N, C-alpha and C positions, 0 to 999 in steps of 0.2 A: 556440442550445441547447449545453450543454457537451457535448463529445465524451468518451469513455471514454478514460482515459489509459493508456499504456502504460510500464511500467518498464523501464528500460535498464541492463542491466550486463554484465560481460564475464568471462571465465573468469580473466584476469590480474587483475582487481578481487578476485574471491573469493580467488585465492591471496595477494594483496598484504595483504588484510584477516587471513589467517589467519597469515602470516607476520610481516610488519612491524608490525601492529597488535595481532596476538595476539588477535584478535577473531573470532567465528564470525558468518558472514554470514547463517545460517539465519533468525535473528529478523528482520533486516531484510527479506528476502526475503519472509517471512511477511506482514509489514506491506504490502510491495509487492502482496502477492496480495489483502489485503483492499481496498486503495485504489484498485488498478489493474484493468482489464479483462485484459490481458496482461502478461506478463515477457518481453523480449527479451533473450537471452543471446547476446552477440559471441563466438564461438568462434575466430575466425580466427588468434589468437595460439597456438594449440594444434593447428591443423589440423581437418579434419571429424570431428565424432563418429561413431563407430561402435561397435556391440556392446557388450562388457563396459565399455570406457573411459567410454562414455556415460552407461552405468548407475552405475558408480561415481562419477562426477564428480557426478550430479545428486543421487544420494541422501547424498553426503558434502556438498555445498555447500548444500542446499536443506533437510538436516536429516531427511530420511528414514530414516536408519540411526537416528538420536537416537530417532525416534518410532515406531521399529519397523515401518516401512512401505518398501514398494518403490514409490516415486513414478513409477520409470520405466514400471510396469505399470499405474498407476493412469490411468483414461481422463479423471477429472476435473481431474487434474494435467496431461496431455499437452495438453488443449485450452487450458490456460493458458499453455504454453511457446510461444515464437517465437523463431526461429533466422534466421540470415542468408539462406539459401534458400526462407524463407518470403515475404520481403519483395520479392524481385524474380527474374524469370527470368534474370537474370545478376547473380548473387551477387557478382562480381568488383567491380560499380560500386558497390555499397553499402559493400564494404570500402574501396574508393579514396575514397568520401565520407568516411568516418570518419578517414580517415589525412591527408587535405588540407585540412579545414577551415581557414580562416584563424585565425593565434594572435592572441590578446589579450596584447599586450606585458605588461601589468601581471600577467595571470594567469600567465605564462609567468615572470616575474621572481620572483613568490611561491614557484611549484612549485620554481623552482630552489633558492632560498634554502633552502626546506624539505627538500629532498632532501641539501643539503650538511650540514644541521645535524643530521641523523637520527645517533642514537647507533649506533656501530659494530656493537653487539650486535643491533640492530635490522635490520640489512641482512646478518647473517651468512650467512642460507640463500641469499642472492643472489652472495655472494662465493666460492662453493666452486670455481666453474668460470670465473671471469673477475676482473679486478682490480676494486678498491675503485671506482675512478672510473667505471667502465662500469656497475657495479652501480647506482651512483647515478644515474647517467644515465638507466638503465633505468626506475627509480623514477619519475623526473621525468617521462619520457614517458608511461608508462602511466597516471600521474596526470593529465596534460593529456588524453590520451585519453578517460580515464572523465568528466573535467567537460565536454568539448566533443562527445561522442558524441550525446547527445540533441539538440544543434542540429544536427548533420549529418544526423540520420535524419528531420528534419521532411519530407522530401521523401517519404519511404514511411509514416510514422507519422502519424497525425492530432495525437497530444498527448502526445509521448515527455517522460519525466522521468527524472532520474537517481536512482540509490540512491546516496546518499552515506554513506560510513563514517567512521570515527574518523580516518583521515588525512585525507581530502577536507574534513572540518569543521576540522580544526586549520588547513588551508590557507586554507579560505574565511573563517574568523573573523578573519583579519588584516585584509581590507578588502573582501571580497567576499560579504558575507552574503546579499545578496539573491539569489544564485545557488542557494541552497538550494532543495530540490524539495519538493512536499507529502508526499512519504514521510518525508523527514526531520522535517517538522513533526508528522506523525503520532506520531512517538515522543516528541517534547515535550509535545505538546497532550493526546493520549489519556489517558495513564495519571494524569495530573493530576484527570481528571474521571471516567474510565471504568474501562478497563483496557488492560493491555499486550497488543495482538493478537499481539506476536512471541513471546509466552509460550505461546499456545495450541498444541495438539496440531494436527498437520496435518489429522487427520479433521475438526476443529471448523473450522479455516480453509475447507477445500473444501465444507462444509456451508454456512457463511455465505454463501459465494459466490453460493449460490443463492437467498438470502433475497430477497423482494419489496422490502424496504426498503433494500438495500445502496447504490441508486445515491442515495437521499436522504441516506445517511450520507457517501458520496463527496462530495456537493455541499456538505454542511455543512463538512467538514474543508477543502474549498476556499476557503469562504468566509471560513473562521476562518484560513486558511493563515499570515497574517501577525500572528494575535492572540496575546496573551500566555496563558499555561496559565490565568491567573485569569481571562481574558475567557471562554475556552470553559467554566470551572466557572460563571462567572455565567449564561452562555447555557442551560446544562443545568439548573440550579436554575430559571430562568425558564421553561423549558418544561415541566419537571414540575409547576411550580404551575399553569400554564395546563392541562394535561391534567387536575390534579385540578378545576380550575373548569368545565372542559367537561363533565366526567362527574359533576359534583355535582347530585343532585336539586333542581329548584325547587319550592319550596312553591306557587308560583302554578299552575305547571304540574300539579302533583299535584292540587290543588284542583279545576281545570277538567275534569281528566281524570276525577275523581270524579263530577263535575256529569252530563258528558256520557254517562257509562257508564251511568247509570240512566234516560235518556231513551229513549223506544221508537222505534227505528229499524229494527225488522223484522229481517231477517236480515244488514241492513248495520250495520256498526259503523265509523262514521266515525272514531271515536278510534283504532280499531285501524288503520285504513288511513293515517290522518294520521301517527300514531306511526311507522309502518313507513317512510314516506317520510322523516321526519325523522330517524330512525335511520339512514337510508341516506346521506343527506347530510352527517349528522354523522360518521359513520364516514369516508367520504370526505374531508373536510376534515381530520379527525383524521390520517389517514394522510399526507395532502399535507404537513401542517404539522409534523409531529411524527415522521414516519417514521424518522428518523435516531435518536430516542430509542428507538424500538421495537426497532431493530436492535441498539442497544447492550445493551440488556436482554434480548434473545435472546441475545447473545454471552456475557453475563453468567451467564444460566441454563445454557447449554450447557457453559461453561467449568466451573462448578461441578458439574454434574452428570456429565460425562465422566470417563473413567478412560483413562490412557493405553493404546494399542493396541485401543481399542473400535472396532468397525466402524462 
């Protein structure tokens, strides 16, 4: 049985995405919230969160400010978030594990080359208080930490996956594409067929997380993780056609129903009873087979009907 995934990121990854990649992490974190049960944020690079700093970081990094929400005070969001101290009674061992996992020589080589070839303008925010070579070294180490962290956390988390930003994708595309996580696959697969969950308002993200069909959707994305966008498009079309066939009235069933409905069975209506049983099993099978389609349709309706800041 597939376990619920936990997406893994860090404060340094969020800052690198903003300053090096010039990208906002909020869309990636929203996709992670849809695909994963929890999101773990490694805060050890900046020290323990407390008070106003935690509130400001969460709302800036996750996009609460842009959506006009205080995510720090939202109970639905708080149940989504994991931190180091939530994993172990001795957080220091978690931190140590994320720093000491064995290095992959090929990965380290690629990360080093990437850091050395970054344009000076891209690392400018990191060179204000330290030499250029140390800034590049910091980026290299943080990049490797981001890629290794999900592996290190398997001791505490059932199914940790990384959140890969543009910088990570540049590195992995060289030779290690198989390291890409389902969160990364969701960016490529979903918009081709459905919609980009990263563009939804946080209110809709948090509502969709309570959908009865979200696990069906997550299972489908995992199954299609290594498929092409056209593969998911074909599966989407196929399932829509099957839903239509499932719900299409049968001429024979209508004819038999009309015949039985005219027979004298007293107060008992065998047709009604059998129809209720058939409807029950049909609905159950439909939900089991096509729950992921229902989830996407619900997301589309919500995204079209919602307005920014809606409660």
